C-alpha positions in Angstrom: -0.3 -0.4 0.2 1.2 3.4 -0.8 1.6 5.6 2.2 0.2 9.7 2.1 3.3 12.1 1.6 1.2 13.7 3.2 -2.1 14.5 5.2 -5.0 17.0 6.6 -8.1 15.9 8.0 -10.1 16.4 4.6 -7.7 14.6 2.6 -4.7 13.0 1.4 -1.3 13.9 -0.6 0.4 11.2 -3.0 3.9 10.2 -4.5 3.5 7.6 -6.8 2.4 7.3 -10.4 -1.6 8.7 -11.0 -2.2 4.5 -12.5 -0.7 2.7 -10.2 -2.7 4.6 -7.6 -5.8 4.4 -9.5 -5.3 0.4 -9.8 -6.3 -0.3 -6.6 -9.0 2.3 -6.1 -12.8 0.1 -5.8 -15.5 1.8 -8.9 -17.6 4.2 -8.8 -16.3 5.3 -5.4 -15.3 8.8 -5.9 -17.5 11.1 -6.2 -15.7 13.5 -9.1 -11.9 13.2 -10.0 -10.8 16.5 -10.9 -8.1 16.1 -14.1 -5.1 18.8 -15.4 -3.0 16.2 -17.0 -0.7 17.2 -19.3 -2.1 18.1 -22.8 1.0 16.6 -25.4 1.2 20.5 -26.7 5.1 21.3 -26.0 4.5 22.9 -22.9 7.8 22.6 -21.9 9.9 23.9 -25.0 7.7 27.1 -25.1 9.1 30.4 -24.4 8.6 31.5 -20.6 5.7 33.7 -21.9 4.1 30.6 -23.2 4.6 28.2 -19.9 8.5 26.6 -20.3 11.5 27.7 -19.4 13.5 27.5 -16.4 10.8 26.2 -13.4 10.5 23.0 -15.6 13.9 22.0 -16.2 14.6 22.7 -11.9 11.2 20.5 -11.0 10.9 18.0 -13.7 14.1 17.1 -14.5 14.1 18.0 -18.2 11.4 20.0 -20.7 9.5 16.8 -22.4 6.9 16.3 -20.0 4.0 17.7 -22.2 5.4 15.3 -25.0 2.3 13.4 -24.7 -1.0 13.6 -23.3 -3.4 11.8 -21.5 -3.0 8.1 -22.3 -5.9 6.2 -22.5 -5.0 3.4 -19.6 -4.8 6.5 -17.0 -8.2 8.1 -18.6 -10.1 4.3 -18.6 -9.6 4.7 -15.3 -10.5 7.7 -14.0 -14.2 6.9 -15.8 -14.0 3.3 -14.0 -13.1 5.0 -9.9 -15.5 8.3 -9.9 -19.7 9.4 -10.8 -18.7 12.0 -12.5 -15.3 13.2 -14.2 -13.9 16.9 -15.0 -11.2 17.3 -17.9 -8.6 20.4 -18.0 -7.6 20.6 -21.8 -10.9 18.3 -23.2 -10.3 19.2 -26.9 -7.5 18.0 -26.6 -8.4 14.1 -25.9 -10.7 11.8 -27.3 -13.8 11.8 -24.9 -17.4 11.4 -25.3 -19.9 14.0 -26.6 -20.6 15.9 -24.3 -23.7 19.1 -23.5 -21.4 21.0 -19.8 -18.6 22.1 -21.3 -17.1 24.4 -19.0 -15.4 27.6 -20.9 -12.2 29.8 -18.5 -12.6 33.2 -20.1 -8.8 34.2 -19.0 -9.4 38.2 -20.1 -6.5 37.7 -22.1 -6.3 40.6 -24.3 -4.7 41.7 -27.4 -1.7 38.8 -26.9 -0.3 35.6 -27.8 -1.9 33.7 -25.5 -5.0 31.4 -25.9 -8.3 33.7 -24.7 -10.1 30.8 -22.9 -9.6 27.2 -21.6 -11.6 24.3 -22.6 -12.8 22.2 -19.9 -14.7 18.6 -20.7 -16.9 17.6 -18.0 -19.3 14.3 -17.6 -22.4 16.2 -16.2 -25.5 17.0 -18.5 -25.7 20.3 -17.5 -25.5 23.5 -20.3 -22.1 25.0 -21.1 -20.8 27.6 -18.4 -18.3 30.1 -18.6 -16.0 31.9 -15.8 -14.0 34.9 -16.2 -10.9 35.2 -14.4 -7.1 36.8 -15.4 -4.6 34.6 -15.8 -2.2 36.2 -18.5 1.2 36.1 -17.7 2.6 37.5 -14.2 -1.1 39.3 -14.9 -4.3 37.7 -12.6 -7.8 38.6 -11.8 -6.9 39.9 -8.4 -3.1 42.3 -7.9 -3.1 43.3 -4.9 -2.5 41.3 -1.1 -4.3 38.3 -2.8 -2.3 37.6 -6.5 -1.6 33.4 -6.2 2.0 32.9 -6.2 2.9 31.0 -9.7 5.1 28.1 -8.9 4.1 25.6 -11.6 3.9 25.9 -15.6 0.4 25.0 -16.3 -0.9 26.2 -12.5 -4.2 27.5 -12.7 -6.3 30.1 -10.1 -7.5 28.7 -7.1 -11.0 30.9 -7.7 -11.5 29.1 -10.8 -11.1 25.3 -9.1 -13.4 26.3 -6.8 -15.8 27.5 -8.9 -16.0 23.9 -10.4 -15.9 22.3 -7.3 -18.2 24.7 -5.4 -20.8 23.9 -8.6 -20.1 19.8 -9.6 -19.9 18.4 -5.9 -21.5 18.7 -2.5 -20.0 19.1 0.5 -18.2 16.2 2.2 -18.0 14.9 -1.6 -14.7 13.0 -3.1 -12.7 14.8 -5.2 -9.2 12.9 -6.9 -7.6 15.0 -8.3 -4.2 12.7 -10.6 -2.4 15.0 -11.3 -2.2 17.3 -8.8 1.1 19.6 -9.7 0.8 22.9 -7.1 -1.8 21.5 -4.9 -4.4 23.4 -6.0 -7.6 21.6 -6.2 -6.6 20.5 -3.1 -6.4 24.2 -1.3 -9.9 24.5 -3.5 -11.0 21.3 -1.6 -10.4 22.8 2.0 -11.6 26.1 1.4 -15.0 24.0 0.7 -15.5 21.6 2.6 -14.4 18.3 0.6 -12.9 15.4 1.2 -9.4 15.1 -1.5 -7.0 12.9 -2.7 -3.9 14.3 -4.7 -1.9 12.1 -6.9 2.0 13.7 -7.9 5.0 11.9 -9.5 7.1 14.7 -8.5 8.1 15.0 -5.4 9.9 18.3 -6.1 6.1 19.6 -6.5 4.7 17.0 -3.7 6.3 19.1 -1.0 5.4 22.8 -2.9 1.7 21.7 -2.5 1.8 20.2 0.7 3.5 23.7 1.8 0.5 25.7 0.0 -2.0 22.5 1.4 -0.7 22.9 5.4 -1.3 26.7 5.2 -4.1 26.3 4.1 -5.1 23.7 6.3 -4.4 25.8 8.8 -4.7 29.2 8.5 -8.0 28.8 6.2 -6.4 31.0 3.8 -4.5 30.6 1.0 -2.4 34.2 1.4 
C-alpha cells in the first residue's frame, strides 16, 4: 500500500504514478475526478511567456513532460473509479460528446495567449463560462490576494473553487490524479470537500504540501 506523502483532516497527497495508484481504487468510490493532465502540446519547450522555462527544467528534470497527453489507460481508470469527471484541456483528448463544457475566459486582451481554455465534463447540464484574468504576470486580483505561480500550468484557486462548488457537494470525495502545485486540494480545503491528490514529482509534492498546509492551518492561501 502506498503511504501518503502528506495529509490533512480532509485529504491525502500521494507521491506516485497516478495509474499505479488508481488501479487499487474501487469502482465508483470517488464522487469527482478533476484532472489537469499534460495536454501533449509541448508546453515545456515553449517560451517563458507560454509556460516553459526554468521552473520546468528544475522541477521535472527536463522539458519533455508535456510531450504526450493523458493516456487511454489513465483516462479509463478515471472513468472507472468515479461517478463524474472533469478534464481540463478536454479538446486535446478523445472523449465522449458532452453538453456541459466549461469555458475559462482568461481575459487576455490583445496578446498571443489563448483567450479561453476548454474543460470537458461528464455532466448533462449546459455550457458554463468563468471569467478570470490569468495572463502572464497579470491576474484578476493584483493586490494582496495575488497568487504566487509555482507551476508552469498552474490554475487559479478561484477557478477551481467555482468548479468544485458547482459540480460537487459538501463532503464529496474529489480526486486529482495530476495535482501539480496542489490547487485542487486548496479549493477542497476551502469548500469542505474530501480530497485525494496524486503527483509523480516529489518536488511538486513538497510544494503542494506547503501550500495545502498553509491553507489547512490558516484557512487562507495568502
